[in-house]
N, C-alpha and C positions, 0 to 999 in steps of 0.2 A: 661569781662562779669561776672556777679555775678552768683554763683551756683544756680541751680534750685532745689528747695526743695519742698517736699510734706509733710506738717505738719498738725496737728490737734490740735488746741489750745482751741477750744470751745467744751466742753463736753455736752452741752445741745443738745437735739435731737428735730429736727423739720423737718417733711417730706416735700420735695420739693427741688427746685433748690436753691442753696445758694446765688445766685445773679440774678438780673433781666436782666442784660446785660453782656454777656461774649464776651470779645475781644480776638482775636488771630491774630498772624502774620503768614502768609503762603507764599509759593512760588508763584510767579506771574503766572507760568505755572502749571496748574493743569491737572493731568491725570486721566482717568476713573478708578475707583476702589481705588484711592489713599486715605488713611486715613488722615484727616486734623486736627482733635482735638477730645478730649474726654470731653463730657459734664458731669458735676458733679451733681448727684442727690442723696439726702439723704433720706433714708427710715428707719424710726424707727422700723418698723416691717420687719425683713428680709425675711418674707414669701410673701411679696407683689410681684405680677407679674406686672411689669411696661412695657408699650408699648410706644415706641418713634416714633414720626412722624415729618416730615419737611414740612414747608409751601412752599418749592420749591422742590417738589419731582423729577422734571425732572433734577435738578442740584445736589441735595444733598440727601443722605440717612443716616438714623440713625439706627445703629444696636441695638440689645437687650442689649449689654453691654455699650451703650452710646457713642460709637465711631462714629463720623461723617465721611462718605466717599463721595467722588466725584462720581456722577453717570455718568459723561461724561468728556471728555477732553475739556478744554477751557482755555482762558486767562483772568485773573482778570484785571479789569480796574483799573485806578489809584485811583478812588474813592472807599471807603470801600463798600463791599458787605454785605448786611444784609438779614437775614431770621429768622424765628421763629422756635424753637424746642419745641414741646409739648410732655408732658408725661401724660399717662392715666393709671389709675388703672383698670385692666381688670375685677375686681370683683365689685368694688364700682362705676366704671365709673368716678371717681374723676379725674380732669385734672389740670395740672400745665404747665406753659409756661415760656420760657426764650428767649430773643432776642440774636442772635449771630451776631457779627460784625467781618468780615474777612478783614484784611488789607494786601495788597501785600507788601512783603519785598522790600526794596530799592535795586536798581541794584548794582551789585558788581563794586566797583570803585577802588579796589586795595588798601587796607589799608597797613600800614607799616608792615614790616616783624616782628617787635616786637609784634604788635597787633595780627598778624596772628599766631604767635607762642604761644600765650597765650592759654592754654588748658582749655576747658570748662569742668566743673564737673557736671555730672548728678547723682542725688541721687534718689534711689528708694523711692517711696512714703512710708510715715511712717505708721506703723500699731501698734495698742495697743490692748492688750487682758487683760481682767480682769478675771482671772481664778476663783476668789472667788465669782464672781458675774455673774448672767446669762447675764448681759449686755455685748455685744461685739460691739465695735465701730471700723470701718475700713474706712479710707479715700479712696475714689475711685481714680483710676489711671487717669492720664491725658496724653495727647500725647505731646511728647517733640517736640519743633519747629525743622524743618529740619536743617540739617548741610549742609552748602554750601562748595563744594570743587571744585576748578578750574581744568579743564582737562589739560592734557599734562604737569603736574607738573614735574619739574626736580629733585625733591627729596631734601635731601637724603631720602632713604627709608630703613626701614619702617618709615613712617611719622606719628607722633602722632596726633590724631584727638580729642579725648574726653576721659574723665576718668569716668568710671561707678563705683559707690560704694553704699553701703547700710549703714544706721545708725546702723545696728546691727553688723557691722564688729568690733565694739568695744568689744562686749561680745562674739562673735562667730568667729570661723575661717571659712571664706567664700571662695567659688570658683566662678569665673565669667566666663561666656561664651556667645557667640553670635551665632545666627542661622539665616538662610535665604540665598537667592541668593547673592553670593559674599563672603559668609563665608563658611558654610558647604554644600551649594548647588551650582550647576554650575551657573556661573564660580566660582569655589572654590579658596580660598586662597587670595582673593583680600584684605579682611579685617581680621585682627587677633586681639585677646584680651589677655592681660596678665591675667592669671587666678587668680593671687594673688592680683595685684594692680588694676585690672580692666581697664588698659590702652588700648583703642581701637585705632588701627593704620591701615594705608593703606600701602600695600606692593609694589605697582607699579603705574605708571601713568594711569589715567583714560581717556576714550574716550567717550565724550557725544554722539557722533553719533552712538555708539554701544549701550550703556546703559545710559539713561539720569538720572536715579535715582535708588537708592538701598533702599530696605525696610528690615531692620534687626530687630531682637528681642533679647534683653539682658536678661540674666538669672542669678540668684544668688542662690546658694545651699550651704549647709554645707558640711563638710568633708565626711558625710555619704551619700551624694547625695540627701538629702531631700530639697525640695524647701523652701526657706526662704522668698523670696519676689515674688510677681506676676511679670511676664515678662513685660518689657516696650518696646514700639516700637520706633525705631530710623530710621529716614528717612535721607538719604544722597543724596543731589542733586548735580549733576555734572554741574559746571558753564561752559558755552560755551566760547570758544576762537575762533578767526577768523583763522581757520586752513584749510578751504576748499574754493576752487575757485567755482564760479558759473559754472554750466554745462547746456548747451542748450539741450533740449530734442531731437533735430535733428540738425545735423551739417549743413544740407542744407534744407531750407524752401522754398516751392513752393507756389506761389499765382498768382492770375489773377486780371486784372482790365480792363474793357472795354475801348476801345479807345474813345477819346473825353470826358472822365469823367470830371466832374467839381471838383474844389478844395474841399477838405473835404470828398471825397469818401473813404469809408473804403476798404482796400485792404486785409489785413491778420493780424494775431497775432502770434508773436514769443514768446516762453516761455523758461526761464531758471530756474533752481532750484539750491539751495545752501543747502548743508547738515548741515550748521550751524543753530543755533536757529533762526527761522524766527521772533521771537519776540524781537530780539536784532538787533543792527546795523550789526552784523556779517552776518545775513541772509537777510537783506533788500537790494534788488537789484534795480538798475537803468539802463535803456537802452538808447543807442544813436546810430545814424548812423555815421559810420566812413567815408564811401565813396559810390559813385554811379557811375556805368558805364553802358552805355555811359552817358555823361554829357549834351546831347542835348535833347530837346531844352533848358533845364535849368539844372544846376548842382544840384539843390535842388527841384526835382520833388516830393519827398516824405519826410515825417517826421514820427517820432515814439513817442508814449506816453511813457515817461521815466519810468513810474511805471507799466503800464499794458502790454506794448510791442505791442500795436495796431499800425499798419502802415497805414497811410492815405495819400492821395494826397494833395499837397499844391500849385500846379501850373497847369495851363491848357496847352493844346497842345499835349496830348497823341495821336499819330497817328500810327496805326499798320503798315501802308504802308511805314513808314519811320523808326520807331524803333519798333521791335517786342518783345524785351525783355530787362529788366533792372536787374542789379545785384547789390545788396546792401550788404555792410559789416556791421553787427550789433554787438555792444559790450555791454556786461552785466557786471556791476561792483557792488560788495557788499559795505558795509559800507555806504549805501545810496549814492553810486556813488562817494565817496571821492577818487580822483585820487591819493592822497598821501598814504593813509593807506588801501584803498580797493584793493581787488583782482579782476581780470577781466578775461573774456574769450570772444571769438568772434565766430560768425556763419555767414553763407551766406544766404541771402534771394533772390530768383530768382522770379521776377515778370514778368509774360507773359501778354502782351497787347493783349486782345482778340478783335476779329473783330466784327464790327457792319456794317450794310448795309449802307455804305456811298458812294457806287459807283454802279450805275445801269448797267445792261448789255447793250452792244452796238453791233449792227450787223456789221460784217466786210465788207458788201457790201449792196448796196441799192436794187439790184435785183439779184435773184437766178433763175437758169434754171434747168428744168428736163423734162423727157419724160417717158411715160408708155405705154405698149401695151394694147389694149382694152381687156376688160373682165378679166383682172388680178387683184387680190386682195392680200393684205398683202405684197405689194411691196413698197420699199423705192424709191421714185422718186427724192428727193432732200435733201441735207444736208445744214442746216442753221447754220452758225458759228457766235459766239458772243465772245466778250472779257469782262472780269470783273476783276477789280483790287482787289476785296475783297479776303479773304482767301478761297482757293479752297475747294470744298466739304463741304461747310457750307451752311446753309439756306440763308446767304447773298450773296453766289456765285451761288448757284443752280438756273438755269433759268427755267422758265415755259413759254411755247409758246401757243398762241391761234390765231385762224383765225378771223379776223375782217371783211372779205368780200371776195366775189368771189366763195363761195361754198354754195349755198342755199340748196342743197339737201344732204349735209353732206357726200360727197364721200371721203373726206380726213380727216386725223387727224395728229397731230404733237406730237411725243413722244420725250422725252429728254434722250439723252445718258448720263448715270450717270458718265461715266469716262471723256468724252470730253466736256460735257455740250452742245453738238450740238443738234439742232432740226432736227428730222427725219420726213420728210413729207411722210406719208404712205397712200396708197389707201386702203380703207375699204369697198367700194362698187364697183361693176363692172361698167366700163365706156364703152359706146357704141360709136364707132368711127362715125357711121352713124348719131348720134345725137349730139355729142360734140367732136370737133376736138382740142380744146385748152381751158385751164383754166388759169385765172390770179387771184392769191390769194393774199390777203393782210394779213400779219401776224404781231404780236406784241410779244415782249419778256420782261419779268419782273422777279424779284427775288421771292423766296418763302416767304420772309418776306418783309414788306414795308420798304421804305427808312427811315433812322433815321431823326429825326426832325432837321430842319435847313439846310438840304442839298438842294443846288440850282439846281441840275441836274433834268431833267424830270424823272419820275418814270419808263418809259418804252421806248423801241426803236422799230421802225417799219421798215418793208421791204416788197418787192414785190416778189412773186414766180410765174414764167411763166412755165406752164406744157403743153407739146405737147402730144396728143394721137396718137399712131401708129396703123394703120389699119392692122389687121391680118385676116387670113381665119377662118371663124367661122363655127360651126357645123350647118347643116340643122336641122330644127325642124318640127315635125308633128303638124298639126292643124286639129281637136283638139287632145289632148293627155292626157289621153287615149280616144279612140273613142268607143262608145257603139252602138252595133247593136242588135236588137231584131229579132230572127228568130226561126220558128218552127223547131223542130228536124225532122229528116227524109229527109232533103234536099239532093237530089241525087248528086252524083259526077258529076263534070263538070258544076255545076250551078254557076252563077255569084252572089257573096255575096255583095260586096261593093267596093268602091274605097277609098284607104287610101294614101294620098299624103302629101309631106312635102314642106317646103319653105326654101329658102336660104337667110340669112340675109345680105349677102355681095352684096350691090347694086353697089359698085364702082369697082368690080373686074370682069374681063372678064373670065367667066366660062361657060361650057356647062351645059346641063340639068342634073338633078339628076338621079341616078340609085338606084333601090329598090331591096332588097333581104330579104329573110326570116331568122330571127335570132332564134326564138324559136317557135315551134309548137309541143307540147307534143304528140298529137294523130296523127300528120301528116295528117291533114284534109284539109289544105289550101295550095295555091300557089299564088304568086303575080307577076304581069307583071313588068319586070325591068324598063320599060319606063313610062307606064301610071299609075302604082300603083294599077291596078284593081286586086281584090282578088277573086279567084274562088275556089270551093271545089274540092278536089281530093278523098273524101270518104264521106259516108253518115254520117251526123251529128246525134249523139246519145246523148240524154240528160242523159241517164243512164250510160254513160261511167265513168270509174274511174278518168278520167282527168277533169271531170266537177265537180266543187264545188259550191254548192248552185245555181245550174242552170247556172253558169257562166263559160265560157271557155275563157282562155287568150292566145293570141298569140302575139309575138313581131316581129317587122319588122325593117329593117335598111335602111336608106337613106344616100347615099354617093355622094360627089362632086369630082371634079378633080382638086381642088386647090392645092397650094403648102404651107404647106403639105396638103395632102388630109384629109378631115374631114368627119365625119359621125355622124348621130344622130339616135336615136331609138324612136319608137312609139309603144304603146300597143293597140291592138284591143281586145275589150271585147265583146263576143258574148253571149247574154242572150237567152238561148234555151227554147222555149215554149214547154210544154209537149203535146204529142199526145198519144192516147191509143194504143201503139204498144207492150205492154207486158201483157200477160195473168197472172192471179193470180195463185199461187202455195200453196200447203198445207204445214203447218209447225206444228209439226215436221214430219219427214218422217217415224218414227217408234214409236210404242206405245205398251203398254202391258195391258191386261185385263184378267179377270177370265173367266173360262169356263162355269160358271153358271150365271143365270140372277140375278144380284145383282146391287145395285146402285153404279156402278163403271164405269161410262161413261168416254170416252176418250175426253179430251178437245183439239181441233185443232184450228189453226189460219190460216187465209188466208194472204199471203204475195204478194204484188204487187209492183214492182219497180216504177210504175207510181205514180203520185200525183193527188190530187183532180183537176178536177172531174172525173178522169179516174181510180180511185181506189175504195175504199169502199163507201157505204156498199156493202157486197158481198152476193151472193146467193149460198147456199150449197145444193146439191142433189146427190142421188145415181143413177147410170146408170141402164137402164132397162135390159141390158144384161151384164153378165149372170144373169139368174133369181135367182141364189143362193144368190146374193149380197143383194137384197131387202128382200129375205126370211130370211136371217140370221141377217141383220144389219138394223139399222135405224139411221138417222141423224137429228138433230134439231139445228137451228140457235139460239144462245143465245144473240148475239149482232151483230153489223155491221161487225166485223172482226173475230168473234169467233163462233164456233159451237161445238156440242157434238155428238160423235158417240158411240152407245151402241148396245148390243145384242137385237135382236127381239125375239129369241127363248129362251127356258128355259135352254138349255144345248148345248154347242158346244165343240166338242172334241178338246183337247189341241193340239196346233200346230201353225204354222206360216201361216197367211193368207194375201194376197194382196187385199186390199179393194180399188177399184177405187172411187174417189170423184170428182164430177163435180163442179167447182167453177166459178162463173160469176161475173165480176166487174160491176160498174155503168157507165162506159164510153159510149160515143155515137160515133160510134156504140159500142155495148158490146163486150168484149173479155172474152172468157172462155177457160178453160183447164181441162183435166182429170188428176188428180194426184193420184198416187198409195201410199196408206198408208199401211206400213208393220205392221200388228197387230200380236203380240205374245199372243196367248191364252194359259193360264196355269192353273194348279190346285192351289187354294189359301187356306190359313189358315183362322182362325177366324178373323184375323186382315185385311184380304184382300190382303196379300202379297203372291207372287208366291212361291211355294215350289218345283217346278220342272223346275226351270229356266235353270239348267245345261243341262237337257235332251233336252229342246227346243232349246237351243242355239246350242247344238251338232247336232241336226237334221238339222239345217239350218245355217251353218257357213257363216259368212260374208266374204267380200273380204279381209279385214284386217287380219282375222284369217288365211285365206288360204295363204296369202303372208308370214305371220310369220312362218307357218309350212314349206313352201318351203325354207325360209332362214335357218331354223334349219337343214333341210336335207342337203343343200349345205355346210353348215359349218361342219357337221359331215363327209361328203365325203372328204372335204379338209383335215380334221384331219387324216382320215385313209390313204390318199395318202401320207401325210407328214410322217406318221409312217413307211410306207413301204419303202419310200426313205431312211429314217434314218437307217432302219435295213440293207438295202443293203450296205450303206456306211460303216456301222459297220463291216459287214462281210469282206469287202475289206480291211479294216484296220487290222482286225485280220490276214487275209492271208498275208498281207505285213509284219507283225511282226513275222511270223513263220520263222523257219530256211530255208535257200535256198537250202537245200539238200533233197534228197529223203528219206522217212521214212526208207527204207531198209538200207540206209547208216548210220543210227544212231548207233554209236559204244557203247552206254551205255548198259552194260551188254550183249553185242552181239559180235559175231565173224563176222568180215568183210569178206564177200565172194566176191572175185574179179573175179574168173573164174576157170574153170577146168585147172589143170596144165599139164594134159596129162601124158606122160610116163617119165617125169623128164627132167632136163636141158640137159642131154646128148642126149635125143631122140627128143628134140625140137630145131628148128632152130630160136632161139631168138637173137635179137641184143641187148646184155646186155650193149653195150656202151651208149645206150640212157638213161639207169639208172645212169651211172657214170657221164655223161656230159649233164645235162638238158639244158645248154645254147645253144646246137646245134639244138634244136627243131626249125623247120621252122615256120615262122609267120603264114603260112596258116594252120598249124596244131593247132594253138591256137583256143580255143573255142570262138565263138562270145560273145560280151558283153550281159549279161543276167543272167540267173540263172546258177550259178556254185557253186561248193563245196568250203567251207571255207578253206580247206587245199590245194587248188590249188595254184600254183605259181602265184603271181601278175604279170601283164603285164609290169608295170613300172620297171625301173632299180632298182636293188637291190645292197646293199653294198657288197663288196668282202670280203670273210673271208679266213683265211689261210687254205690251203688244208691239210687234215690229210692223213695219210698213207692209201693206198688202201685196205690193208688187216689188219685191227686192230684185236687185240686179242678178242675173244668172251667175255671176262670179261669186256671189255670197255662198251658194251651196257648195261650190268647190272648196272654198276656204274652210267651210265647216267640216266637210268630209276629210280634208287634209289634216286638220287639227285632231280629229278623232283617230285617224290612222296613225299619226305620230304618237299620240298618247298610248294607243294599244301596243305599238311596236316597242316602245321604250319601257313599258310596264313589265317588270320581271315576274309579276304574279299573274299576268294575263294568260289565257288559254292559248293553245297553238293557233297558227294562222288559219287553219281550216275549221276552227270552232265557231260556234254561233255566238256573236257578241250581242248581248242583250242590253239595250238602252232603255232606261226608265222612261215612263210617260212624262212628258214635259208639262202637262197641264194646259189650261186654256191660254190662248194668246201665244202659241208657240212661235219662237223666233224663226222657224222655217217658213212661215207664211202660208198662204193658201195654194193648193195645187192648181187652182184655176189660173194662177198667175203664170204658169209655165206656157211657153209658146207651143203651138201645135207643130206637127211635122211639116206643115206647109212652109214654115219659115226656118226649118232646120238647116237648110243649105247655107244659111248665113252664119252658122256656128261652126267653130273648129273644135272637134272632139279628139284630135290626135293625142292630146295630153292623157287620155284614158289609158293609153298603152304604158304610160309610166307608173300607173298605180298598182301594178302587180296582178297576179292571177285572179284576184277576186273580181276585177273589173274587165276581165278578158272578153266576156260575152258582149258587154256594152261597147268595148273598143272595136270589136269586129262588126257590130251593127252600125255604129255611128262614125267610127273613125276610118272607114274603108274608102273614103272618097265618093266618087259618083256611083260606085257599086251599091 
């Protein structure tokens, strides 16, 4: 290949494109954003702002620098692609056009190694500067045609690709470099350039499936790093090799086809992909079917479109009831299916034959039988079974049942069991044995969807259902129910009211007459004869009773037979009570308040009568003649049929509570009247007419509620006092129980224990001192009974034995013993205060203290020195005064 040079030989300046048609050879595969060529535009005035446009903006875009880029990725056709590039001056709006013709480069056919090793030389476009003249002419850059490099090259590496040089390397020492992905950007180090010679090389094999093309930019600078030439773009396309097998998107493909489909019916599409270039034979795939299982009814039931992978049927005879599924082995081969050079792979296509309704349901019997008790509903009386060869639980298998005869009143329905597909004959309306003893139904069964076209079987199957009705004991029923009776109130007890009887619907059963009883009678006014059903009163009927609602009284009665099992029925008797004038009117309210002076403060009262028209209002109001003070002090005026006003007749009435009798008469025939007492509280009033001494008036006449409240308060107060007294007594008992169980005179704190007079001494008294030396010999009857005893008494229970000390110890032993106890008590932080009683436990028999008889009498006391008792503290002060005072 001849070197590509950029020269400028014509120094004449003419603004516009240098040529009308520009031809360029580019790669057949174009990627979005890829630069394709550089259009040359001459501008004699370097200050002009030129804007470039393309006639095919959806495919090509022209930059401000004149570089044409691909807007999207596409494949160039074999024919040249043409479009127009226009340039427009933004100031003068002057426009120039040039036609661009793109020709795809021929496919790589593998030239000889010698031709491939020939190194292409790329020369930077030439620039000329006239420093002595303001004229500066620069030839615009163009895009170098892409360099094609096959993938998976075996080397040797680094492999020389092209040499970059500048015409100015003759006069300057230049340094060359390349930038871009694959050079100084990731993945780095794939392409290198000799900085001196400009030799561009590749360092390792390329993989088109990873990177299909590289876009590099070459630079030329002097030794000082100054840019000498404008950078040029170098595109390196990686030529595809057939190094990848086809891969199916799924290893197993699933499809369906209806049974009975005609030849040519589409089934499914299988797809494989090849990582190689799809625009070359390396990525062009072809499909074929290797095998079919099972091979019935034909070994070639399906075919596949070798280019698209569409599977269609080619033979008739698909029958799901015979073959439910086919398995095909599909092969995809690249190199357009060339079995010699192409790479291939296989996948499995599983085609399920779907069911169509080509088999109607068929009853398993011509007649079905069932029975049902009368008056029963929602009962299944018969199961209708069918068979269907279609796929279970599909619309072609699901059966629908309908009755075609034998049930004009609609007493039966047929439901379908979703699991077994059986028909369930169900009673939906009660059946009376006395009316119908047997039913013969005609039923039909068909599928949810109609039969497929061309099926010779009838669309439905029919059968007969014979149902027998069983007689059962039915409940009696009252006629009519409810029964309405109109009766005036006041009917006396023992009066016959009406007869309420029931009927037994069982005409074919041998039963005795019915028995009647009362089930509900809220006011207990009625009773019924158990045989005849005659109802009589047991109390006076009162319309004003709380059990009467809207003048209606309801009672319920029961009728029972003696069938097996016994049955009963209920009936309701409704008594409409007509009103009579049996209630006199009363005044409402019962209490009122007014002022003690004659002022327009009349009391409004209302007459209340439980009766209704015409035995109620309008009412007549009047005051009685006696006592005379009533009419003298009060006056009453009727203001409407039910209301009247009571007011003072005199100018002043002393404050207090007054009972004013009022006679009220209704409009009944005959009239009913009553005298009602109205309690009027007369009080002193302020300017607004409000009472000011209500408390005094209320206190003067306490009502029943106030008296009850006072009594309750008194009772509660007495209960509290009683509880306090009981608590005080219990507290005293607890205090007594906590006190010492000894007599106060025996308290040894700061006291001398006085046992008794000793008389004339041991020699003059006849004492048995052995009792003091041997306490174990005390008789049981001498022991005090259980109860209050001193704490220093000997316990009754057995005591441990201690070693017996000598009977006559030295007097100094007692002092040591007391000193030891004193020290222990004084040093014990848990011991009681000094003036508390120290309780020493009983020491048992053989006490180390010895016998009291060993102590010397007072006759020899002069020989002892008791002055040391003064050193023992206040506890022994008495003894020190008695024995430590010398001759005194």
